[in-house]
C-alpha positions in Angstrom: 0.7 -1.2 -23.4 -2.8 -2.4 -23.2 -4.7 -3.1 -20.0 -8.1 -4.8 -21.1 -10.5 -5.9 -18.2 -10.3 -9.4 -17.1 -12.9 -11.8 -17.9 -12.0 -14.3 -15.2 -10.1 -13.8 -12.0 -6.5 -13.0 -13.3 -3.0 -12.6 -11.2 -0.5 -10.3 -13.0 3.2 -10.3 -13.2 4.8 -6.7 -13.6 8.1 -7.5 -15.3 10.3 -6.2 -18.0 10.2 -9.3 -20.3 8.0 -11.6 -18.2 6.4 -13.9 -21.4 10.0 -15.3 -20.9 9.6 -16.0 -17.4 8.9 -19.9 -16.2 6.1 -18.7 -14.3 3.7 -18.7 -17.1 3.8 -22.5 -17.6 4.5 -23.1 -13.6 1.5 -21.0 -12.3 -1.2 -23.1 -13.9 0.3 -26.1 -12.7 0.4 -24.5 -8.8 -3.3 -23.2 -9.3 -4.1 -26.9 -10.0 -2.4 -28.3 -7.0 -3.5 -25.1 -4.5 -7.0 -25.4 -5.5 -7.1 -22.0 -6.7 -9.8 -22.4 -9.6 -10.6 -21.2 -12.9 -7.7 -18.5 -12.6 -5.1 -16.7 -15.6 -2.0 -15.6 -15.0 -1.1 -12.5 -17.2 2.1 -10.4 -17.6 2.6 -6.5 -17.8 6.0 -5.5 -19.5 7.3 -2.3 -18.6 10.8 -0.7 -19.4 13.1 -0.3 -16.1 12.5 2.9 -14.4 9.3 3.7 -16.7 7.5 6.8 -16.6 5.4 7.7 -13.3 2.3 7.9 -15.5 2.5 4.2 -16.7 3.0 3.1 -13.4 0.1 5.0 -12.2 -2.0 3.9 -14.9 -1.2 0.2 -14.2 -2.4 0.3 -10.5 -5.3 2.4 -11.4 -6.2 -0.6 -13.7 -5.7 -3.3 -11.3 -7.6 -1.3 -8.3 -10.2 -0.6 -10.4 -10.9 -4.0 -12.6 -13.2 -6.3 -10.4 -11.4 -9.3 -11.7 -7.7 -8.5 -11.3 -7.1 -10.2 -8.0 -3.2 -8.6 -7.3 0.4 -8.9 -8.8 4.0 -9.7 -8.1 6.6 -6.7 -9.0 9.9 -7.5 -10.2 12.6 -5.0 -11.6 10.0 -2.2 -10.5 9.8 -2.5 -6.8 11.1 0.7 -6.0 10.0 2.9 -9.4 6.4 1.8 -8.7 6.1 2.8 -4.9 7.4 6.1 -5.6 4.9 7.0 -8.4 1.8 5.3 -7.1 2.4 5.6 -3.2 -0.8 7.5 -2.6 -2.9 4.9 -4.6 -2.8 2.3 -1.9 -4.9 2.1 0.7 -3.0 -0.1 3.1 1.4 -0.2 2.9 2.7 -2.9 5.1 5.6 -2.4 7.7 8.4 -3.6 5.3 6.8 -1.7 2.2 7.0 1.7 4.4 10.6 0.6 5.7 11.8 -0.1 2.3 9.6 2.3 0.1 9.0 -0.9 -2.2 6.6 -3.2 -3.2 6.9 -6.7 -4.3 3.4 -7.5 -3.7 -0.1 -5.9 -4.6 -3.4 -7.6 -3.1 -7.2 -6.9 -2.7 -9.0 -7.4 0.3 -12.7 -6.0 1.3 -12.2 -3.4 -1.4 -8.8 -2.0 -0.6 -5.7 -2.0 -2.5 -2.9 -3.7 -0.2 0.7 -2.7 -1.0 3.3 -5.5 0.4 7.3 -6.0 0.6 7.8 -9.7 0.6 11.0 -9.6 -0.3 12.3 -9.6 3.2 10.5 -12.9 3.9 11.3 -14.8 0.5 15.0 -13.7 0.1 15.6 -14.3 4.0 14.4 -17.9 3.1 16.0 -18.7 -0.1 19.6 -17.4 1.5 19.3 -19.2 4.7 18.3 -22.1 2.6 21.7 -22.7 1.2 23.8 -20.7 3.7 26.4 -23.1 6.0 25.0 -23.3 9.7 26.3 -20.2 11.5 28.9 -19.2 8.4 29.1 -15.3 9.1 29.6 -16.1 13.1 32.3 -18.9 11.8 34.1 -17.3 9.5 33.7 -13.5 9.9 33.1 -13.3 6.3 31.7 -10.1 4.3 28.7 -9.5 1.8 29.0 -7.5 -1.5 25.6 -7.0 -3.2 26.1 -5.2 -6.5 22.8 -3.4 -7.2 20.9 -1.1 -4.6 17.3 -2.0 -5.8 14.6 -3.9 -3.9 16.6 -7.1 -3.3 19.5 -6.1 -1.8 17.6 -4.0 0.3 15.5 -7.1 2.0 18.7 -9.3 1.7 20.5 -6.5 4.1 17.7 -6.2 6.3 17.0 -9.8 6.6 21.2 -10.4 7.1 21.1 -7.1 9.9 18.4 -8.7 12.2 19.4 -8.6 15.5 17.9 -11.8 16.0 20.8 -13.9 14.2 23.2 -13.0 16.9 26.7 -13.4 16.0 25.8 -14.7 12.5 26.0 -11.6 10.3 28.2 -10.5 8.4 31.3 -8.5 9.5 30.6 -6.1 7.0 28.3 -5.1 3.9 29.2 -3.6 0.8 26.8 -2.2 -2.0 27.5 -1.1 -5.0 25.3 0.4 -7.7 25.7 2.4 -11.1 24.2 5.7 -9.9 24.6 7.4 -6.5 20.5 7.9 -6.0 19.8 4.5 -5.2 23.0 4.1 -3.0 21.7 7.2 -0.7 18.1 5.5 -0.3 19.9 2.2 0.8 21.9 4.1 3.2 18.8 5.9 4.9 16.9 2.3 5.4 19.8 1.0 6.9 20.2 3.9 9.3 16.3 3.7 10.4 17.5 -0.2 10.7 20.0 0.9 13.0 22.5 -2.1 12.4 26.0 -2.0 13.9 27.1 -3.5 11.1 29.9 -1.5 9.2 28.2 -0.6 5.8 30.0 0.8 2.3 28.4 2.4 -0.4 30.2 2.5 -3.8 29.4 4.1 -7.2 30.3 1.4 -9.5 30.1 2.8 -13.3 31.9 0.0 -14.6 32.5 -4.0 -14.1 36.0 -3.0 -13.1 34.8 -0.9 -10.2 33.2 -3.9 -9.0 35.9 -6.0 -9.7 37.7 -3.7 -7.2 35.3 -3.8 -4.7 34.9 -7.7 -4.7 39.0 -7.7 -4.4 39.1 -6.5 -0.9 36.3 -9.0 0.5 37.5 -11.8 3.1 37.7 -15.5 2.3 33.9 -16.8 2.4 32.3 -13.9 1.7 29.0 -13.5 0.1 28.8 -12.2 -3.4 25.2 -11.4 -4.7 24.4 -10.5 -8.5 21.3 -8.1 -7.4 21.7 -6.0 -10.4 19.3 -7.7 -13.1 22.3 -7.8 -15.8 22.2 -11.5 -17.3 18.2 -11.2 -17.2 16.7 -7.9 -17.8 19.7 -6.6 -19.5 22.9 -8.4 -21.0 25.6 -8.5 -19.3 27.2 -8.8 -15.8 28.3 -6.4 -13.1 31.7 -8.0 -13.1 34.5 -8.4 -15.9 36.1 -11.9 -16.1 39.3 -11.0 -14.3 37.3 -9.6 -11.0 38.6 -12.1 -8.3 36.1 -13.9 -6.2 37.1 -14.7 -2.3 38.6 -17.9 -1.5 35.5 -20.6 -0.2 33.2 -17.7 -1.5 29.6 -18.2 -1.9 28.2 -16.8 -5.3 24.6 -15.9 -5.8 22.8 -15.1 -8.7 19.5 -14.1 -8.1 18.4 -14.3 -11.7 17.8 -18.4 -12.7 17.1 -17.6 -16.6 18.8 -15.2 -19.4 22.3 -15.3 -20.4 23.4 -15.5 -17.0 27.4 -14.5 -17.6 27.9 -14.0 -13.9 27.5 -17.5 -13.4 30.1 -18.3 -16.0 32.3 -16.0 -14.3 32.0 -17.8 -11.2 32.4 -21.1 -12.7 35.6 -20.1 -14.4 37.4 -19.7 -10.8 34.8 -22.5 -9.0 37.5 -24.9 -8.6 40.7 -22.7 -8.1 38.8 -20.6 -5.2 36.8 -23.6 -3.7 33.4 -21.6 -4.4 29.8 -22.1 -3.6 27.8 -21.2 -6.2 24.0 -20.8 -6.0 21.5 -19.6 -8.8 18.2 -17.6 -8.1 15.7 -20.9 -8.8 14.7 -21.1 -4.8 14.3 -17.6 -4.6 11.8 -17.4 -7.8 10.0 -20.2 -5.6 10.0 -18.6 -2.2 9.4 -15.1 -4.0 6.3 -16.3 -6.2 4.5 -18.6 -3.5 4.8 -15.9 -0.9 3.2 -13.3 -3.4 0.7 -16.0 -4.5 -0.3 -16.5 -0.6 -0.9 -13.5 0.1 -2.8 -12.3 -3.3 -5.4 -15.9 -3.1 -5.3 -15.6 1.0 -4.3 -18.8 1.5 -1.3 -20.7 3.4 1.6 -21.9 1.3 4.3 -24.4 3.3 7.9 -22.8 3.1 9.3 -26.3 3.8 8.5 -29.8 4.2 6.9 -32.0 1.8 4.5 -29.5 0.4 7.0 -26.9 -0.6 8.9 -30.0 -2.1 5.7 -31.1 -4.0 5.4 -27.2 -5.3 9.3 -27.1 -6.4 8.6 -30.7 -8.2 6.0 -29.3 -10.1 7.5 -26.3 -10.8 10.8 -27.9 -12.0 9.0 -30.2 -14.2 6.6 -27.3 -15.8 9.5 -25.3 -17.0 12.0 -27.9 -17.9 14.2 -27.6 -15.4 13.7 -31.2 -13.9 16.2 -33.7 -15.5 
């Protein structure tokens, strides 16, 4: 990892395989549309669960380099926060509760840590869920992976403001127990009355079993990173999706085996299948708005224009 001082205003993407992300083609087009000026995007690739000193070196660089404006963080949200918490001048309320960061920005000489996923994931989720889905169906949620995305999504779904339109049960699985304990503690702080289960799922068969017990109409989420940051899927091809289920793959690129598994049962189970493209749009625009201190619409004509620009720049548009 080499971190060289920026020679012009620079925005960073801290991830695993950043060069493969559509954002590298999309951001320059968005920068033109949004009038951000002569700005650059750079990727910083780290291995999942990297060494604390590596995360601290990255944050120290961003904090001290004058033309480094901020960053979006994926995959490393929890680990970077844990390693660098004392280095942030300001920590927003979502980041404090969830002990993670998806956005680093600078304002008046201060380095600010934000957790934007509760907003961006909620916008994406509510954009495709049928109206009053949970209150009408009594459906449950299975989120595989206990990282920052699941923390944010479950926080959003637990909000009392949703009234009866909340899951009847939330199940979180993860390959190891410590992350499950972390999310359990956050759920306890939220104080929701939704029953939650936390299951150590070391193999795809374990996730298959967790999914087999879901009610019709339930929401199944791949929040593991498998299919993008690492090969594979959290499920096997034998895993039974619930009838009328809603399947959400948080990734939009990579081998996406989880989507293939859902498509194999799409007709028989009448599944609604969603990928992570709109989540990608909301996730990036929320962070860009924060780092560059601008307003970006979350719906309507401007958001539609931003989405079209991204689709065209990435080659996703037909």
